N, CA, C and O atoms as CSV, one atom per row, in Angstrom:
chain,resi,resn,atom,element,x,y,z
A,1,MET,N,N,-82.739,-105.185,-122.878
A,1,MET,CA,C,-82.977,-104.544,-121.640
A,1,MET,C,C,-82.705,-105.639,-120.920
A,1,MET,O,O,-82.957,-106.799,-121.244
A,2,SER,N,N,-81.988,-105.118,-119.565
A,2,SER,CA,C,-81.897,-106.668,-118.594
A,2,SER,C,C,-83.331,-106.471,-117.207
A,2,SER,O,O,-83.969,-105.476,-116.862
A,3,SER,N,N,-83.367,-107.694,-116.804
A,3,SER,CA,C,-84.728,-107.674,-115.879
A,3,SER,C,C,-84.087,-108.121,-114.892
A,3,SER,O,O,-82.926,-108.528,-114.937
A,4,PHE,N,N,-84.734,-108.084,-114.006
A,4,PHE,CA,C,-84.377,-108.321,-112.607
A,4,PHE,C,C,-83.974,-109.155,-112.893
A,4,PHE,O,O,-82.894,-108.957,-113.449
A,5,SER,N,N,-84.445,-110.845,-112.791
A,5,SER,CA,C,-84.053,-112.046,-112.813
A,5,SER,C,C,-82.517,-112.348,-113.460
A,5,SER,O,O,-81.890,-113.302,-113.000
A,6,ASP,N,N,-81.810,-111.366,-114.733
A,6,ASP,CA,C,-81.005,-111.389,-115.317
A,6,ASP,C,C,-79.955,-111.155,-113.777
A,6,ASP,O,O,-79.131,-111.996,-113.418
A,7,TYR,N,N,-80.202,-109.944,-113.089
A,7,TYR,CA,C,-79.650,-109.868,-111.983
A,7,TYR,C,C,-79.513,-110.788,-111.148
A,7,TYR,O,O,-78.427,-111.141,-110.689
A,8,LEU,N,N,-80.642,-111.286,-110.858
A,8,LEU,CA,C,-81.165,-112.264,-109.874
A,8,LEU,C,C,-79.433,-113.313,-110.124
A,8,LEU,O,O,-78.347,-113.246,-109.548
A,9,TYR,N,N,-79.934,-114.144,-111.200
A,9,TYR,CA,C,-79.541,-115.101,-111.776
A,9,TYR,C,C,-77.856,-115.094,-111.960
A,9,TYR,O,O,-77.179,-116.075,-112.269
A,10,LYS,N,N,-77.291,-113.535,-111.651
A,10,LYS,CA,C,-76.007,-113.207,-112.077
A,10,LYS,C,C,-75.454,-113.354,-113.498
A,10,LYS,O,O,-74.377,-113.835,-113.851
A,11,LYS,N,N,-76.403,-112.849,-114.201
A,11,LYS,CA,C,-76.184,-112.849,-115.930
A,11,LYS,C,C,-75.752,-111.786,-116.536
A,11,LYS,O,O,-75.234,-111.756,-117.653
A,12,GLN,N,N,-76.020,-110.588,-115.579
A,12,GLN,CA,C,-75.117,-109.283,-115.849
A,12,GLN,C,C,-74.607,-108.826,-114.561
A,12,GLN,O,O,-74.912,-109.049,-113.390
A,13,LYS,N,N,-73.914,-108.262,-115.033
A,13,LYS,CA,C,-72.743,-107.306,-114.624
A,13,LYS,C,C,-73.277,-105.763,-113.973
A,13,LYS,O,O,-73.944,-104.982,-114.651
A,14,ILE,N,N,-72.996,-105.575,-113.014
A,14,ILE,CA,C,-72.525,-104.284,-112.352
A,14,ILE,C,C,-71.407,-103.490,-112.093
A,14,ILE,O,O,-70.773,-103.595,-111.043
A,15,SER,N,N,-71.055,-102.505,-113.202
A,15,SER,CA,C,-70.063,-101.895,-112.370
A,15,SER,C,C,-69.941,-100.624,-112.002
A,15,SER,O,O,-70.221,-99.793,-112.865
A,16,VAL,N,N,-69.417,-100.040,-110.402
A,16,VAL,CA,C,-68.927,-99.314,-109.673
A,16,VAL,C,C,-67.921,-98.970,-109.788
A,16,VAL,O,O,-66.989,-99.437,-109.133
A,17,ILE,N,N,-67.737,-97.600,-111.073
A,17,ILE,CA,C,-66.517,-96.258,-111.380
A,17,ILE,C,C,-66.264,-95.388,-110.199
A,17,ILE,O,O,-67.051,-94.545,-109.769
A,18,GLY,N,N,-65.036,-95.686,-109.695
A,18,GLY,CA,C,-64.195,-95.141,-108.570
A,18,GLY,C,C,-63.888,-96.374,-107.523
A,18,GLY,O,O,-64.712,-97.283,-107.421
A,19,LEU,N,N,-62.510,-96.375,-106.642
A,19,LEU,CA,C,-62.150,-97.061,-105.728
A,19,LEU,C,C,-61.997,-96.121,-104.457
A,19,LEU,O,O,-61.050,-96.178,-103.673
A,20,GLY,N,N,-63.075,-95.247,-104.373
A,20,GLY,CA,C,-62.206,-94.697,-103.058
A,20,GLY,C,C,-63.215,-95.062,-102.154
A,20,GLY,O,O,-64.301,-95.538,-102.484
A,21,TYR,N,N,-62.680,-94.735,-100.521
A,21,TYR,CA,C,-62.827,-95.256,-99.242
A,21,TYR,C,C,-64.306,-95.288,-99.161
A,21,TYR,O,O,-64.663,-95.640,-98.036
A,22,VAL,N,N,-65.428,-95.005,-100.084
A,22,VAL,CA,C,-66.451,-95.225,-99.668
A,22,VAL,C,C,-67.149,-96.137,-101.232
A,22,VAL,O,O,-68.102,-96.877,-100.989
A,23,ARG,N,N,-66.757,-96.075,-102.471
A,23,ARG,CA,C,-66.567,-97.007,-103.430
A,23,ARG,C,C,-66.743,-98.170,-102.656
A,23,ARG,O,O,-67.665,-98.826,-102.170
A,24,LEU,N,N,-65.286,-98.181,-102.736
A,24,LEU,CA,C,-64.705,-99.715,-103.016
A,24,LEU,C,C,-65.395,-100.784,-101.920
A,24,LEU,O,O,-65.841,-101.869,-102.293
A,25,PRO,N,N,-65.426,-100.363,-100.587
A,25,PRO,CA,C,-67.015,-101.094,-99.977
A,25,PRO,C,C,-68.529,-101.591,-100.340
A,25,PRO,O,O,-69.128,-102.627,-100.051
A,26,LEU,N,N,-68.983,-100.193,-101.245
A,26,LEU,CA,C,-69.997,-100.428,-101.749
A,26,LEU,C,C,-69.664,-101.212,-102.800
A,26,LEU,O,O,-70.712,-101.678,-103.247
A,27,ALA,N,N,-68.760,-101.578,-103.397
A,27,ALA,CA,C,-68.460,-102.831,-104.455
A,27,ALA,C,C,-68.400,-104.254,-103.616
A,27,ALA,O,O,-68.895,-105.258,-104.128
A,28,VAL,N,N,-67.962,-104.296,-102.698
A,28,VAL,CA,C,-67.161,-105.234,-102.023
A,28,VAL,C,C,-69.242,-105.889,-101.763
A,28,VAL,O,O,-69.750,-106.757,-102.473
A,29,LYS,N,N,-70.009,-105.124,-100.567
A,29,LYS,CA,C,-71.250,-105.245,-100.611
A,29,LYS,C,C,-72.179,-105.769,-102.040
A,29,LYS,O,O,-72.941,-106.735,-102.003
A,30,LEU,N,N,-72.018,-105.206,-102.857
A,30,LEU,CA,C,-72.811,-105.938,-103.958
A,30,LEU,C,C,-72.011,-106.796,-104.781
A,30,LEU,O,O,-72.598,-107.503,-105.599
A,31,ALA,N,N,-70.581,-106.851,-104.680
A,31,ALA,CA,C,-70.036,-108.344,-104.732
A,31,ALA,C,C,-70.580,-109.725,-104.243
A,31,ALA,O,O,-70.631,-110.752,-104.919
A,32,ARG,N,N,-70.949,-109.578,-103.035
A,32,ARG,CA,C,-71.282,-110.766,-102.357
A,32,ARG,C,C,-72.758,-111.400,-102.781
A,32,ARG,O,O,-72.848,-112.590,-102.479
A,33,ILE,N,N,-73.838,-110.882,-103.371
A,33,ILE,CA,C,-74.425,-111.029,-104.608
A,33,ILE,C,C,-74.941,-110.858,-105.794
A,33,ILE,O,O,-76.084,-111.117,-106.171
A,34,GLN,N,N,-74.099,-110.430,-106.348
A,34,GLN,CA,C,-74.227,-109.751,-107.644
A,34,GLN,C,C,-72.196,-109.872,-108.666
A,34,GLN,O,O,-71.085,-109.744,-108.152
A,35,ARG,N,N,-72.550,-110.134,-110.051
A,35,ARG,CA,C,-70.854,-110.227,-110.396
A,35,ARG,C,C,-70.952,-108.677,-110.539
A,35,ARG,O,O,-72.016,-108.120,-110.809
A,36,VAL,N,N,-70.032,-108.160,-110.385
A,36,VAL,CA,C,-69.744,-106.971,-110.151
A,36,VAL,C,C,-68.184,-106.255,-110.560
A,36,VAL,O,O,-67.172,-106.651,-109.981
A,37,VAL,N,N,-68.138,-105.486,-111.306
A,37,VAL,CA,C,-66.521,-104.639,-112.330
A,37,VAL,C,C,-66.558,-103.589,-111.528
A,37,VAL,O,O,-67.585,-102.950,-111.299
A,38,ARG,N,N,-65.184,-103.288,-110.944
A,38,ARG,CA,C,-64.669,-102.310,-110.495
A,38,ARG,C,C,-63.789,-101.357,-111.188
A,38,ARG,O,O,-62.575,-101.559,-111.219
A,39,PHE,N,N,-64.216,-100.540,-111.631
A,39,PHE,CA,C,-63.622,-99.441,-112.567
A,39,PHE,C,C,-62.490,-98.544,-111.315
A,39,PHE,O,O,-62.704,-98.345,-110.119
A,40,ASP,N,N,-61.594,-98.250,-111.944
A,40,ASP,CA,C,-60.922,-97.119,-112.226
A,40,ASP,C,C,-59.544,-96.419,-112.947
A,40,ASP,O,O,-58.685,-97.240,-113.270
A,41,VAL,N,N,-59.319,-95.349,-113.161
A,41,VAL,CA,C,-58.241,-95.117,-114.489
A,41,VAL,C,C,-56.834,-95.367,-113.677
A,41,VAL,O,O,-55.831,-95.468,-114.384
A,42,ASN,N,N,-56.646,-95.492,-112.020
A,42,ASN,CA,C,-55.872,-95.411,-111.415
A,42,ASN,C,C,-55.604,-96.642,-111.665
A,42,ASN,O,O,-56.365,-97.497,-111.213
A,43,HIS,N,N,-54.213,-97.109,-112.612
A,43,HIS,CA,C,-53.825,-98.413,-112.969
A,43,HIS,C,C,-53.046,-99.267,-111.740
A,43,HIS,O,O,-53.288,-100.419,-111.381
A,44,ARG,N,N,-51.942,-98.249,-111.163
A,44,ARG,CA,C,-51.720,-98.895,-109.746
A,44,ARG,C,C,-52.753,-99.575,-108.488
A,44,ARG,O,O,-52.771,-100.555,-107.742
A,45,ARG,N,N,-53.265,-98.822,-108.681
A,45,ARG,CA,C,-54.764,-99.182,-107.379
A,45,ARG,C,C,-55.319,-100.055,-107.611
A,45,ARG,O,O,-55.869,-100.576,-106.641
A,46,ILE,N,N,-55.542,-100.831,-109.179
A,46,ILE,CA,C,-56.130,-101.686,-109.372
A,46,ILE,C,C,-55.479,-102.386,-109.464
A,46,ILE,O,O,-56.295,-103.292,-109.292
A,47,GLU,N,N,-54.505,-102.935,-109.618
A,47,GLU,CA,C,-53.313,-103.851,-109.247
A,47,GLU,C,C,-53.030,-104.343,-107.539
A,47,GLU,O,O,-52.792,-105.498,-107.184
A,48,GLU,N,N,-53.133,-103.089,-106.600
A,48,GLU,CA,C,-53.209,-103.602,-105.921
A,48,GLU,C,C,-54.063,-104.090,-105.141
A,48,GLU,O,O,-53.724,-104.687,-104.119
A,49,LEU,N,N,-55.472,-103.896,-105.540
A,49,LEU,CA,C,-56.192,-104.419,-104.573
A,49,LEU,C,C,-56.677,-106.274,-105.790
A,49,LEU,O,O,-57.274,-107.292,-105.441
A,50,LYS,N,N,-56.158,-105.954,-106.922
A,50,LYS,CA,C,-55.931,-107.227,-107.383
A,50,LYS,C,C,-55.185,-108.380,-106.154
A,50,LYS,O,O,-55.786,-109.413,-105.861
A,51,LYS,N,N,-53.948,-108.063,-105.577
A,51,LYS,CA,C,-53.163,-108.659,-104.989
A,51,LYS,C,C,-54.016,-108.614,-103.085
A,51,LYS,O,O,-53.554,-109.113,-102.059
A,52,GLY,N,N,-55.350,-107.814,-103.268
A,52,GLY,CA,C,-55.601,-107.908,-101.554
A,52,GLY,C,C,-55.546,-106.901,-101.145
A,52,GLY,O,O,-56.506,-106.719,-100.396
A,53,VAL,N,N,-54.615,-105.661,-101.241
A,53,VAL,CA,C,-54.322,-104.667,-100.390
A,53,VAL,C,C,-55.193,-103.712,-101.171
A,53,VAL,O,O,-55.523,-103.641,-102.355
A,54,ASP,N,N,-55.491,-102.879,-99.894
A,54,ASP,CA,C,-56.508,-101.766,-99.861
A,54,ASP,C,C,-55.971,-100.938,-98.722
A,54,ASP,O,O,-56.161,-101.048,-97.511
A,55,ILE,N,N,-55.090,-99.891,-99.574
A,55,ILE,CA,C,-54.279,-98.800,-98.621
A,55,ILE,C,C,-55.336,-97.791,-97.662
A,55,ILE,O,O,-55.021,-97.086,-96.703
A,56,SER,N,N,-56.787,-98.007,-98.327
A,56,SER,CA,C,-57.335,-97.032,-97.271
A,56,SER,C,C,-57.855,-97.695,-96.334
A,56,SER,O,O,-58.495,-97.058,-95.497
A,57,ARG,N,N,-57.733,-99.200,-96.190
A,57,ARG,CA,C,-57.588,-99.949,-94.979
A,57,ARG,C,C,-59.395,-100.210,-94.523
A,57,ARG,O,O,-59.603,-100.484,-93.341
A,58,LYS,N,N,-60.375,-100.131,-95.290
A,58,LYS,CA,C,-61.215,-99.586,-95.291
A,58,LYS,C,C,-61.877,-101.514,-95.566
A,58,LYS,O,O,-62.627,-101.786,-94.629
A,59,ILE,N,N,-61.801,-102.168,-96.106
A,59,ILE,CA,C,-61.507,-103.922,-96.268
A,59,ILE,C,C,-59.940,-104.325,-96.358
A,59,ILE,O,O,-58.841,-103.834,-96.616
A,60,SER,N,N,-60.633,-105.692,-95.929
A,60,SER,CA,C,-59.198,-106.365,-94.909
A,60,SER,C,C,-58.673,-107.364,-96.342
A,60,SER,O,O,-59.330,-107.818,-97.280
A,61,PRO,N,N,-57.857,-107.409,-96.156
A,61,PRO,CA,C,-57.178,-108.824,-97.544
A,61,PRO,C,C,-58.333,-109.576,-97.518
A,61,PRO,O,O,-58.964,-109.789,-98.554
A,62,GLU,N,N,-58.746,-110.087,-96.224
A,62,GLU,CA,C,-59.514,-111.575,-96.140
A,62,GLU,C,C,-61.250,-111.041,-96.962
A,62,GLU,O,O,-62.009,-111.638,-97.726
A,63,GLU,N,N,-61.284,-110.026,-96.489
A,63,GLU,CA,C,-63.149,-109.570,-97.500
A,63,GLU,C,C,-62.613,-109.833,-98.774
A,63,GLU,O,O,-63.078,-110.674,-99.543
A,64,LEU,N,N,-61.273,-108.853,-99.089
A,64,LEU,CA,C,-61.256,-109.528,-100.515
A,64,LEU,C,C,-61.083,-110.336,-101.066
A,64,LEU,O,O,-61.310,-110.263,-102.274
A,65,LYS,N,N,-60.756,-111.140,-100.691
A,65,LYS,CA,C,-60.261,-113.105,-101.490
A,65,LYS,C,C,-61.428,-113.419,-101.309
A,65,LYS,O,O,-61.900,-114.156,-102.175
A,66,GLU,N,N,-62.463,-112.953,-100.003
A,66,GLU,CA,C,-64.196,-113.919,-100.072
A,66,GLU,C,C,-64.633,-113.759,-101.811
A,66,GLU,O,O,-64.730,-114.768,-102.509
A,67,VAL,N,N,-64.859,-112.449,-102.336
A,67,VAL,CA,C,-66.180,-112.332,-103.288
A,67,VAL,C,C,-64.960,-112.603,-104.027
A,67,VAL,O,O,-63.915,-111.967,-104.164
A,68,SER,N,N,-65.441,-113.890,-104.532
A,68,SER,CA,C,-64.651,-114.315,-106.016
A,68,SER,C,C,-65.306,-113.633,-106.959
A,68,SER,O,O,-64.585,-113.467,-107.943
A,69,ILE,N,N,-66.845,-112.963,-107.121
A,69,ILE,CA,C,-67.427,-112.714,-108.165
A,69,ILE,C,C,-67.179,-111.260,-108.541
A,69,ILE,O,O,-67.695,-110.605,-109.447
A,70,ILE,N,N,-66.373,-110.948,-107.738
A,70,ILE,CA,C,-65.746,-108.949,-108.141
A,70,ILE,C,C,-64.655,-108.782,-109.326
A,70,ILE,O,O,-63.879,-109.736,-109.256
A,71,GLU,N,N,-64.415,-108.165,-110.080
A,71,GLU,CA,C,-63.498,-107.817,-111.146
A,71,GLU,C,C,-62.843,-106.658,-111.285
A,71,GLU,O,O,-63.350,-105.559,-111.511
A,72,PHE,N,N,-61.733,-106.911,-111.151
A,72,PHE,CA,C,-60.892,-104.754,-110.459
A,72,PHE,C,C,-60.301,-105.027,-112.101
A,72,PHE,O,O,-59.896,-106.052,-112.648
A,73,SER,N,N,-60.451,-103.688,-112.562
A,73,SER,CA,C,-59.888,-103.388,-113.894
A,73,SER,C,C,-59.879,-101.905,-114.019
A,73,SER,O,O,-60.638,-101.069,-113.528
A,74,SER,N,N,-58.625,-101.751,-114.952
A,74,SER,CA,C,-58.738,-99.768,-115.464
A,74,SER,C,C,-58.660,-99.875,-116.888
A,74,SER,O,O,-58.609,-98.749,-117.384
A,75,GLU,N,N,-58.637,-100.618,-117.579
A,75,GLU,CA,C,-59.175,-101.002,-118.809
A,75,GLU,C,C,-61.040,-100.388,-118.870
A,75,GLU,O,O,-62.015,-100.723,-118.197
A,76,PRO,N,N,-60.914,-99.613,-119.745
A,76,PRO,CA,C,-62.115,-98.861,-120.026
A,76,PRO,C,C,-63.335,-99.867,-121.077
A,76,PRO,O,O,-64.537,-99.600,-121.098
A,77,ASP,N,N,-62.820,-100.803,-121.728
A,77,ASP,CA,C,-63.240,-101.901,-122.474
A,77,ASP,C,C,-64.447,-103.119,-121.701
A,77,ASP,O,O,-65.266,-103.913,-122.163
A,78,VAL,N,N,-63.978,-102.702,-120.231
A,78,VAL,CA,C,-64.625,-103.706,-119.336
A,78,VAL,C,C,-65.983,-103.347,-118.937
A,78,VAL,O,O,-66.775,-104.154,-118.449
A,79,LEU,N,N,-66.275,-101.895,-119.198
A,79,LEU,CA,C,-67.458,-101.458,-118.877
A,79,LEU,C,C,-68.464,-101.732,-120.047
A,79,LEU,O,O,-69.623,-101.416,-119.780
A,80,LYS,N,N,-68.229,-102.293,-121.373
A,80,LYS,CA,C,-68.968,-102.918,-122.368
A,80,LYS,C,C,-69.700,-104.493,-121.879
A,80,LYS,O,O,-70.557,-105.173,-122.443
A,81,THR,N,N,-69.060,-104.671,-120.785
A,81,THR,CA,C,-69.757,-105.774,-120.530
A,81,THR,C,C,-70.540,-106.064,-119.255
A,81,THR,O,O,-70.902,-107.124,-118.743
A,82,CYS,N,N,-70.722,-104.483,-118.821
A,82,CYS,CA,C,-71.966,-104.589,-118.030
A,82,CYS,C,C,-72.944,-103.623,-118.287
A,82,CYS,O,O,-72.686,-102.631,-118.969
A,83,SER,N,N,-74.668,-103.944,-117.522
A,83,SER,CA,C,-75.360,-103.325,-118.208
A,83,SER,C,C,-75.806,-102.708,-116.975
A,83,SER,O,O,-76.995,-102.573,-116.688
A,84,CYS,N,N,-75.002,-102.400,-116.375
A,84,CYS,CA,C,-75.626,-101.039,-115.051
A,84,CYS,C,C,-74.208,-100.327,-114.112
A,84,CYS,O,O,-73.370,-100.729,-113.306
A,85,ILE,N,N,-74.488,-99.354,-114.637
A,85,ILE,CA,C,-73.040,-98.338,-113.989
A,85,ILE,C,C,-73.625,-97.483,-112.687
A,85,ILE,O,O,-74.708,-97.016,-112.335
A,86,ILE,N,N,-72.600,-97.537,-112.307
A,86,ILE,CA,C,-72.928,-96.706,-110.572
A,86,ILE,C,C,-71.750,-95.794,-110.628
A,86,ILE,O,O,-70.613,-96.210,-110.408
A,87,PHE,N,N,-72.058,-94.348,-110.967
A,87,PHE,CA,C,-70.863,-93.505,-110.526
A,87,PHE,C,C,-70.723,-93.363,-109.383
A,87,PHE,O,O,-71.595,-92.964,-108.610
A,88,ALA,N,N,-69.267,-93.759,-109.019
A,88,ALA,CA,C,-69.414,-92.741,-107.963
A,88,ALA,C,C,-67.693,-92.119,-107.704
A,88,ALA,O,O,-66.653,-92.769,-107.811
A,89,VAL,N,N,-67.756,-91.562,-107.565
A,89,VAL,CA,C,-66.449,-90.295,-108.060
A,89,VAL,C,C,-66.388,-89.581,-107.054
A,89,VAL,O,O,-67.414,-89.348,-106.415
A,90,THR,N,N,-65.090,-89.034,-106.655
A,90,THR,CA,C,-64.726,-88.151,-106.022
A,90,THR,C,C,-65.354,-86.434,-106.438
A,90,THR,O,O,-65.230,-86.193,-107.639
A,91,THR,N,N,-65.806,-85.605,-105.840
A,91,THR,CA,C,-66.404,-84.132,-106.294
A,91,THR,C,C,-65.882,-83.465,-105.261
A,91,THR,O,O,-66.494,-83.244,-104.216
A,92,PRO,N,N,-64.340,-82.996,-105.585
A,92,PRO,CA,C,-64.708,-81.872,-104.516
A,92,PRO,C,C,-64.762,-80.383,-104.666
A,92,PRO,O,O,-64.685,-79.765,-105.728
A,93,VAL,N,N,-64.897,-79.924,-103.543
A,93,VAL,CA,C,-65.557,-78.648,-103.804
A,93,VAL,C,C,-64.684,-77.352,-103.553
A,93,VAL,O,O,-64.094,-77.292,-102.475
A,94,ASP,N,N,-64.563,-76.410,-104.368
A,94,ASP,CA,C,-64.014,-75.126,-103.758
A,94,ASP,C,C,-64.104,-74.578,-102.657
A,94,ASP,O,O,-64.462,-75.244,-101.685
A,95,LYS,N,N,-63.784,-73.144,-102.532
A,95,LYS,CA,C,-63.543,-72.012,-101.890
A,95,LYS,C,C,-64.985,-72.056,-100.946
A,95,LYS,O,O,-65.321,-72.009,-99.762
A,96,LEU,N,N,-65.483,-72.156,-102.067
A,96,LEU,CA,C,-67.125,-71.295,-101.430
A,96,LEU,C,C,-68.253,-72.641,-101.127
A,96,LEU,O,O,-69.395,-72.591,-100.671
A,97,LYS,N,N,-67.347,-73.961,-101.625
A,97,LYS,CA,C,-68.368,-74.901,-101.620
A,97,LYS,C,C,-68.782,-75.420,-102.845
A,97,LYS,O,O,-69.339,-76.510,-102.723
A,98,ASN,N,N,-68.689,-74.978,-104.045
A,98,ASN,CA,C,-69.193,-75.251,-104.835
A,98,ASN,C,C,-68.766,-76.447,-105.576
A,98,ASN,O,O,-67.621,-76.363,-106.019
A,99,PRO,N,N,-69.561,-77.820,-105.886
A,99,PRO,CA,C,-68.994,-78.642,-106.386
A,99,PRO,C,C,-68.073,-78.877,-107.875
A,99,PRO,O,O,-68.503,-78.380,-108.917
A,100,LYS,N,N,-66.907,-79.596,-107.864
A,100,LYS,CA,C,-66.534,-79.276,-109.037
A,100,LYS,C,C,-66.587,-80.867,-109.483
A,100,LYS,O,O,-66.425,-81.918,-108.863
A,101,TYR,N,N,-66.880,-80.553,-110.797
A,101,TYR,CA,C,-67.373,-82.064,-111.360
A,101,TYR,C,C,-66.611,-82.700,-112.489
A,101,TYR,O,O,-67.046,-83.429,-113.380
A,102,SER,N,N,-65.245,-82.228,-112.248
A,102,SER,CA,C,-64.348,-82.761,-113.296
A,102,SER,C,C,-64.343,-84.354,-112.845
A,102,SER,O,O,-64.440,-84.698,-114.023
A,103,TYR,N,N,-64.323,-85.226,-112.361
A,103,TYR,CA,C,-63.852,-86.091,-112.389
A,103,TYR,C,C,-65.260,-86.802,-112.685
A,103,TYR,O,O,-65.083,-87.807,-113.373
A,104,LEU,N,N,-66.801,-86.542,-112.320
A,104,LEU,CA,C,-67.969,-87.261,-112.716
A,104,LEU,C,C,-67.935,-86.832,-114.391
A,104,LEU,O,O,-68.327,-87.672,-115.201
A,105,LYS,N,N,-67.633,-85.994,-114.689
A,105,LYS,CA,C,-67.895,-85.667,-116.413
A,105,LYS,C,C,-66.597,-86.984,-117.114
A,105,LYS,O,O,-66.782,-87.873,-117.946
A,106,GLU,N,N,-65.384,-86.610,-116.382
A,106,GLU,CA,C,-64.436,-87.645,-117.359
A,106,GLU,C,C,-65.217,-89.246,-116.996
A,106,GLU,O,O,-65.587,-89.990,-117.905
A,107,ALA,N,N,-65.363,-89.560,-115.644
A,107,ALA,CA,C,-66.048,-90.990,-115.484
A,107,ALA,C,C,-66.934,-91.049,-116.716
A,107,ALA,O,O,-66.657,-91.857,-117.602
A,108,ARG,N,N,-68.254,-90.035,-116.853
A,108,ARG,CA,C,-69.106,-90.549,-117.837
A,108,ARG,C,C,-68.841,-90.378,-119.039
A,108,ARG,O,O,-69.764,-90.595,-119.824
A,109,MET,N,N,-67.509,-89.935,-119.598
A,109,MET,CA,C,-67.267,-89.927,-121.086
A,109,MET,C,C,-66.585,-91.397,-121.012
A,109,MET,O,O,-67.066,-92.349,-121.627
A,110,CYS,N,N,-66.034,-91.445,-120.629
A,110,CYS,CA,C,-65.294,-92.939,-120.080
A,110,CYS,C,C,-66.299,-93.972,-120.517
A,110,CYS,O,O,-66.065,-94.884,-121.310
A,111,SER,N,N,-67.380,-93.743,-119.945
A,111,SER,CA,C,-68.446,-95.032,-120.157
A,111,SER,C,C,-68.738,-94.629,-121.148
A,111,SER,O,O,-67.865,-94.989,-121.937
A,112,SER,N,N,-69.455,-94.078,-121.629
A,112,SER,CA,C,-70.385,-93.318,-122.877
A,112,SER,C,C,-69.786,-94.136,-124.361
A,112,SER,O,O,-70.313,-94.561,-125.389
A,113,LYS,N,N,-68.175,-94.061,-123.717
A,113,LYS,CA,C,-67.549,-94.636,-125.307
A,113,LYS,C,C,-67.241,-95.882,-125.445
A,113,LYS,O,O,-66.910,-96.499,-126.458
A,114,ASN,N,N,-67.374,-96.244,-124.302
A,114,ASN,CA,C,-67.498,-97.705,-123.982
A,114,ASN,C,C,-68.714,-98.716,-123.517
A,114,ASN,O,O,-68.648,-99.832,-123.003
A,115,HIS,N,N,-70.200,-97.663,-124.004
A,115,HIS,CA,C,-70.971,-98.517,-123.121
A,115,HIS,C,C,-72.028,-98.815,-124.459
A,115,HIS,O,O,-73.000,-99.557,-124.324
């Protein structure tokens, strides 16, 4: 089990699953003080972010380059290196505004296989 000091001294990693317009800024903020792994199944999106390109334009290329302790990956095995996982995936709703949990279920399955 990880202790607070493990996070304080950056001995542990936090993963944020999902790279949408809310999740990416969250990961960047966390990465200013903590080692962060950003995981998404969209390989193309990961490659863009590694190059400093955020198509949602929420984070500037300069901000992405400033954050040196953030790791972007589309490989589920990277989750094995994280002691804390934050699920921040899209939850669309149907016509009656009932949430569809398919993305959350997929993320949970991916993390449970690799954590």
